[in-house]
N, CA, C and O atoms as a MOPAC input file, in Angstrom:
PM7 MOZYME 1SCF
protein

 N      4.92600 1     5.84400 1     9.23000 1
 C      4.89400 1     6.80000 1     8.13800 1
 C      6.30200 1     6.95500 1     7.60100 1
 O      7.26100 1     7.01700 1     8.37100 1
 N      6.43300 1     7.01700 1     6.28500 1
 C      7.72500 1     7.17800 1     5.63700 1
 C      7.65100 1     8.34100 1     4.66100 1
 O      6.67200 1     8.49700 1     3.93100 1
 N      8.69300 1     9.15000 1     4.66000 1
 C      8.76000 1    10.27700 1     3.73200 1
 C      9.92900 1    10.03600 1     2.78800 1
 O     11.03700 1     9.74400 1     3.23800 1
 N      9.70200 1    10.15300 1     1.51000 1
 C     10.77200 1    10.02300 1     0.53100 1
 C     10.72500 1    11.22700 1    -0.38700 1
 O      9.79600 1    12.03300 1    -0.32900 1
 N     11.72500 1    11.34100 1    -1.22700 1
 C     11.71800 1    12.43400 1    -2.19400 1
 C     10.61300 1    12.24000 1    -3.22000 1
 O     10.26600 1    13.16600 1    -3.95300 1
 N     10.06800 1    11.04400 1    -3.26900 1
 C      9.01800 1    10.73400 1    -4.24300 1
 C      7.62200 1    10.90200 1    -3.68800 1
 O      6.65700 1    10.91400 1    -4.45200 1
 N      7.48800 1    11.03200 1    -2.38200 1
 C      6.15700 1    11.19200 1    -1.81200 1
 C      6.06000 1    10.70500 1    -0.39000 1
 O      7.00100 1    10.14100 1     0.16800 1
 N      4.90600 1    10.93500 1     0.17800 1
 C      4.63300 1    10.59000 1     1.57100 1
 C      3.80500 1     9.32000 1     1.63900 1
 O      2.74500 1     9.22300 1     1.02000 1
 N      4.29400 1     8.35000 1     2.39300 1
 C      3.62600 1     7.07200 1     2.55800 1
 C      3.12800 1     6.97700 1     3.99200 1
 O      3.88900 1     7.19500 1     4.93500 1
 N      1.83800 1     6.64800 1     4.15900 1
 C      1.24800 1     6.52900 1     5.48600 1
 C      0.40000 1     5.26800 1     5.57200 1
 O     -0.16400 1     4.80900 1     4.57900 1
 N      0.32400 1     4.72100 1     6.77600 1
 C     -0.57200 1     3.61400 1     7.06900 1
 C     -1.66600 1     4.15300 1     7.97000 1
 O     -1.39500 1     4.91300 1     8.90000 1
 N     -2.88800 1     3.76700 1     7.70000 1
 C     -4.02500 1     4.21300 1     8.49800 1
 C     -4.87400 1     2.99300 1     8.82800 1
 O     -5.26900 1     2.23800 1     7.94000 1
 N     -5.14400 1     2.81300 1    10.09500 1
 C     -5.89500 1     1.64100 1    10.50300 1
 C     -7.21900 1     1.97300 1    11.15900 1
 O     -7.38300 1     3.02900 1    11.77000 1
 N     -8.15500 1     1.05900 1    11.02200 1
 C     -9.42400 1     1.09200 1    11.74000 1
 C     -9.44900 1    -0.17200 1    12.59700 1
 O     -8.45400 1    -0.89200 1    12.67800 1
 N    -10.56300 1    -0.43400 1    13.22300 1
 C    -10.67100 1    -1.65300 1    14.02200 1
 C    -10.53800 1    -2.91200 1    13.17600 1
 O    -10.09300 1    -3.94800 1    13.67100 1
 N    -10.91900 1    -2.83000 1    11.90600 1
 C    -10.93300 1    -4.02500 1    11.06000 1
 C    -10.04400 1    -3.95600 1     9.82700 1
 O     -9.77400 1    -4.99100 1     9.21700 1
 N     -9.58000 1    -2.77100 1     9.44000 1
 C     -8.83600 1    -2.63700 1     8.18300 1
 C     -7.55100 1    -1.85100 1     8.35000 1
 O     -7.42000 1    -1.02900 1     9.25700 1
 N     -6.59400 1    -2.11700 1     7.45100 1
 C     -5.35900 1    -1.34600 1     7.36100 1
 C     -5.28100 1    -0.79000 1     5.94800 1
 O     -5.36500 1    -1.53600 1     4.97300 1
 N     -5.12000 1     0.53300 1     5.84300 1
 C     -5.06600 1     1.21200 1     4.55200 1
 C     -3.69200 1     1.78900 1     4.31100 1
 O     -2.97700 1     2.12600 1     5.25500 1
 N     -3.32100 1     1.90300 1     3.04600 1
 C     -2.06300 1     2.49800 1     2.63200 1
 C     -2.37900 1     3.79100 1     1.88900 1
 O     -3.11000 1     3.79000 1     0.89900 1
 N     -1.82000 1     4.89000 1     2.38100 1
 C     -2.03500 1     6.19600 1     1.74800 1
 C     -0.71700 1     6.66300 1     1.12800 1
 O      0.34500 1     6.54400 1     1.73800 1
 N     -0.80300 1     7.18700 1    -0.07400 1
 C      0.36200 1     7.74300 1    -0.74800 1
 C      0.01600 1     9.16500 1    -1.17400 1
 O     -0.91200 1     9.38900 1    -1.95100 1
 N      0.77700 1    10.11500 1    -0.65200 1
 C      0.52200 1    11.54100 1    -0.90700 1
 C     -0.92100 1    11.92700 1    -0.57800 1
 O     -1.55200 1    12.69400 1    -1.30500 1
 N     -1.43400 1    11.38000 1     0.53500 1
 C     -2.76000 1    11.73900 1     1.02000 1
 C     -3.91400 1    10.98700 1     0.38800 1
 O     -5.06500 1    11.21400 1     0.75900 1
 N     -3.64100 1    10.09600 1    -0.55600 1
 C     -4.69000 1     9.34200 1    -1.24900 1
 C     -4.63000 1     7.87800 1    -0.81100 1
 O     -3.56600 1     7.26000 1    -0.86000 1
 N     -5.75800 1     7.32500 1    -0.38600 1
 C     -5.80800 1     5.90900 1    -0.03100 1
 C     -5.71200 1     5.11000 1    -1.32300 1
 O     -6.60100 1     5.17400 1    -2.17200 1
 N     -4.61100 1     4.34800 1    -1.46400 1
 C     -4.40500 1     3.60800 1    -2.71300 1
 C     -4.62100 1     2.10600 1    -2.56800 1
 O     -4.82000 1     1.40700 1    -3.56100 1
 N     -4.58000 1     1.60100 1    -1.31000 1
 C     -4.74100 1     0.15300 1    -1.13100 1
 C     -5.18400 1    -0.16500 1     0.28500 1
 O     -5.05600 1     0.65100 1     1.19800 1
 N     -5.70800 1    -1.37400 1     0.44400 1
 C     -6.03300 1    -1.87200 1     1.77400 1
 C     -5.52200 1    -3.29500 1     1.88400 1
 O     -5.40900 1    -4.01000 1     0.88800 1
 N     -5.21800 1    -3.69000 1     3.09700 1
 C     -4.67800 1    -5.02200 1     3.35900 1
 C     -5.80700 1    -6.03500 1     3.37800 1
 O     -6.86600 1    -5.78500 1     3.95300 1
 N     -5.57800 1    -7.18200 1     2.74800 1
 C     -6.57100 1    -8.24900 1     2.73100 1
 C     -6.83000 1    -8.79900 1     4.12500 1
 O     -5.91400 1    -8.88200 1     4.94200 1
 N     -8.05100 1    -9.16800 1     4.39400 1
 C     -8.46800 1    -9.68600 1     5.69400 1
 C     -7.93100 1   -11.10400 1     5.92500 1
 O     -7.87300 1   -11.90800 1     4.99400 1
 N     -7.54000 1   -11.40500 1     7.16800 1
 C     -7.12400 1   -12.77500 1     7.48900 1
 C     -8.23300 1   -13.76700 1     7.12800 1
 O     -9.41600 1   -13.49900 1     7.34200 1
 N     -7.83900 1   -14.89400 1     6.58700 1
 C     -8.80500 1   -15.92200 1     6.22000 1
 C     -9.42600 1   -15.73200 1     4.85200 1
 O    -10.12500 1   -16.61900 1     4.36200 1
 N     -9.18100 1   -14.57900 1     4.22400 1
 C     -9.72500 1   -14.34100 1     2.88300 1
 C     -8.69500 1   -14.74200 1     1.83200 1
 O     -7.53800 1   -15.01300 1     2.15300 1
 N     -9.12100 1   -14.77400 1     0.59400 1
 C     -8.22300 1   -15.12000 1    -0.51000 1
 C     -7.10400 1   -14.08600 1    -0.66000 1
 O     -6.02600 1   -14.41000 1    -1.15900 1
 N     -7.35200 1   -12.85100 1    -0.23500 1
 C     -6.36500 1   -11.77200 1    -0.33700 1
 C     -5.57000 1   -11.56300 1     0.95000 1
 O     -4.84200 1   -10.57600 1     1.06300 1
 N     -5.68900 1   -12.45900 1     1.91300 1
 C     -5.01500 1   -12.31100 1     3.20500 1
 C     -3.52800 1   -12.03700 1     3.02300 1
 O     -2.84200 1   -12.73800 1     2.27900 1
 N     -3.04000 1   -11.00700 1     3.71400 1
 C     -1.61900 1   -10.67100 1     3.67000 1
 C     -1.17100 1    -9.96700 1     2.41200 1
 O      0.02400 1    -9.73300 1     2.23200 1
 N     -2.09900 1    -9.62300 1     1.53400 1
 C     -1.76100 1    -8.93200 1     0.28600 1
 C     -2.40800 1    -7.55600 1     0.27900 1
 O     -3.41100 1    -7.33400 1     0.95800 1
 N     -1.83900 1    -6.63400 1    -0.48600 1
 C     -2.43800 1    -5.31500 1    -0.66200 1
 C     -3.44300 1    -5.37000 1    -1.80000 1
 O     -3.13300 1    -5.85200 1    -2.88900 1
 N     -4.64700 1    -4.87500 1    -1.54700 1
 C     -5.71400 1    -4.79600 1    -2.55200 1
 C     -5.73900 1    -3.35800 1    -3.04100 1
 O     -6.07000 1    -2.44700 1    -2.28300 1
 N     -5.39700 1    -3.15400 1    -4.28400 1
 C     -5.31100 1    -1.80300 1    -4.85100 1
 C     -6.71000 1    -1.20900 1    -5.00900 1
 O     -7.61400 1    -1.85100 1    -5.54400 1
 N     -6.87100 1     0.02300 1    -4.53600 1
 C     -8.15000 1     0.72500 1    -4.60900 1
 C     -8.15400 1     1.84400 1    -5.64100 1
 O     -9.21900 1     2.29900 1    -6.06000 1
 N     -6.97100 1     2.29100 1    -6.05300 1
 C     -6.85300 1     3.37600 1    -7.03300 1
 C     -6.29100 1     2.83000 1    -8.34000 1
 O     -5.21800 1     2.22800 1    -8.34200 1
 N     -6.99300 1     3.02800 1    -9.44300 1
 C     -6.49700 1     2.55900 1   -10.74200 1
 C     -5.11500 1     3.13600 1   -11.05700 1
 O     -4.81700 1     4.29000 1   -10.74600 1
 N     -4.29500 1     2.31200 1   -11.67300 1
 C     -2.97300 1     2.75400 1   -12.09800 1
 C     -1.86600 1     2.47300 1   -11.09400 1
 O     -0.68900 1     2.63000 1   -11.42000 1
 N     -2.21900 1     2.06000 1    -9.87700 1
 C     -1.21600 1     1.76300 1    -8.86000 1
 C     -0.97900 1     0.26600 1    -8.76400 1
 O     -1.85200 1    -0.54400 1    -9.07600 1
 N      0.22500 1    -0.08100 1    -8.32400 1
 C      0.60100 1    -1.45500 1    -8.00700 1
 C      1.35800 1    -1.39700 1    -6.69000 1
 O      2.26600 1    -0.58100 1    -6.53600 1
 N      1.00000 1    -2.25000 1    -5.73800 1
 C      1.63500 1    -2.26700 1    -4.41900 1
 C      2.19600 1    -3.66400 1    -4.19300 1
 O      1.47100 1    -4.65600 1    -4.26400 1
 N      3.50900 1    -3.72900 1    -3.91900 1
 C      4.18900 1    -5.01000 1    -3.75200 1
 C      4.97600 1    -4.98800 1    -2.45100 1
 O      5.75200 1    -4.06400 1    -2.20500 1
 N      4.77600 1    -6.01700 1    -1.60700 1
 C      5.58100 1    -6.15400 1    -0.39300 1
 C      7.00500 1    -6.50400 1    -0.79600 1
 O      7.23000 1    -7.23200 1    -1.76300 1
 N      7.95900 1    -5.97800 1    -0.04400 1
 C      9.36700 1    -6.22000 1    -0.33800 1
 C      9.84200 1    -7.61100 1     0.01800 1
 O     10.95400 1    -7.99300 1    -0.34400 1
 N      9.01700 1    -8.37900 1     0.72300 1
 C      9.39500 1    -9.73900 1     1.07100 1
 C     10.10200 1    -9.84600 1     2.41500 1
 O     10.20700 1   -10.93900 1     2.97200 1
 N     10.58400 1    -8.73100 1     2.94000 1
 C     11.28700 1    -8.76400 1     4.22000 1
 C     10.41400 1    -8.28700 1     5.37500 1
 O     10.86100 1    -8.25400 1     6.52200 1
 N      9.16600 1    -7.91600 1     5.07500 1
 C      8.25000 1    -7.44800 1     6.09700 1
 C      8.43100 1    -5.99100 1     6.48800 1
 O      7.65300 1    -5.45700 1     7.27800 1
 N      9.45100 1    -5.34600 1     5.93900 1
 C      9.74200 1    -3.95800 1     6.30000 1
 C      9.76300 1    -2.99600 1     5.12200 1
 O      9.92800 1    -1.79100 1     5.31600 1
 N      9.60100 1    -3.49600 1     3.92200 1
 C      9.66600 1    -2.60600 1     2.76500 1
 C      8.47100 1    -2.84200 1     1.84000 1
 O      7.81400 1    -3.88200 1     1.88200 1
 N      8.22400 1    -1.84200 1     1.01300 1
 C      7.09300 1    -1.88700 1     0.10300 1
 C      7.48400 1    -1.16500 1    -1.17900 1
 O      8.20500 1    -0.16900 1    -1.13500 1
 N      7.01700 1    -1.65300 1    -2.30600 1
 C      7.25600 1    -1.03000 1    -3.60100 1
 C      5.92700 1    -0.54100 1    -4.13300 1
 O      4.94800 1    -1.28700 1    -4.16700 1
 N      5.89500 1     0.71500 1    -4.55000 1
 C      4.67700 1     1.27800 1    -5.14400 1
 C      5.01700 1     1.77200 1    -6.54100 1
 O      5.97500 1     2.51800 1    -6.74300 1
 N      4.21300 1     1.33900 1    -7.49500 1
 C      4.34600 1     1.81000 1    -8.87200 1
 C      3.05300 1     2.49900 1    -9.27500 1
 O      1.95700 1     2.07700 1    -8.90600 1
 N      3.21100 1     3.56900 1   -10.04200 1
 C      2.05700 1     4.26600 1   -10.60100 1
 C      2.26500 1     4.33300 1   -12.10100 1
 O      3.26000 1     4.87400 1   -12.58200 1
 N      1.31400 1     3.77800 1   -12.82900 1
 C      1.40800 1     3.70100 1   -14.29700 1
 C      2.72400 1     3.04600 1   -14.71300 1
 O      3.32000 1     3.43500 1   -15.71800 1
 N      3.18000 1     2.05000 1   -13.94400 1
 C      4.39300 1     1.29600 1   -14.26000 1
 C      5.68500 1     1.91200 1   -13.76300 1
 O      6.71700 1     1.24100 1   -13.76900 1
 N      5.66700 1     3.16900 1   -13.33300 1
 C      6.88000 1     3.83100 1   -12.85200 1
 C      6.94400 1     3.75000 1   -11.32900 1
 O      5.95200 1     3.98500 1   -10.64000 1
 N      8.12000 1     3.41500 1   -10.81900 1
 C      8.29200 1     3.34000 1    -9.36200 1
 C      8.15000 1     4.73300 1    -8.75000 1
 O      8.80200 1     5.68400 1    -9.18000 1
 N      7.28400 1     4.83400 1    -7.73700 1
 C      7.10100 1     6.11300 1    -7.04200 1
 C      7.48800 1     6.02700 1    -5.57700 1
 O      7.61400 1     7.05300 1    -4.90900 1
 N      7.67800 1     4.81800 1    -5.07000 1
 C      8.16900 1     4.64300 1    -3.68900 1
 C      8.81400 1     3.28400 1    -3.57500 1
 O      9.29800 1     2.91800 1    -2.50400 1

């Protein structure tokens, strides 16, 4: 879990899925291994964009084009 001045970022997992929550709202889920979306974030909330930072430790979240995390 990460807290920034822009909002609260949390990861929530089940036996089969990993979800990304921003300010208490599930905005994306991680693609399943072996699928076309494997290793990518699948956006579940309109207006959001989720991008891995490329280093395995960071993430960029945009809402309506503006960076929010």
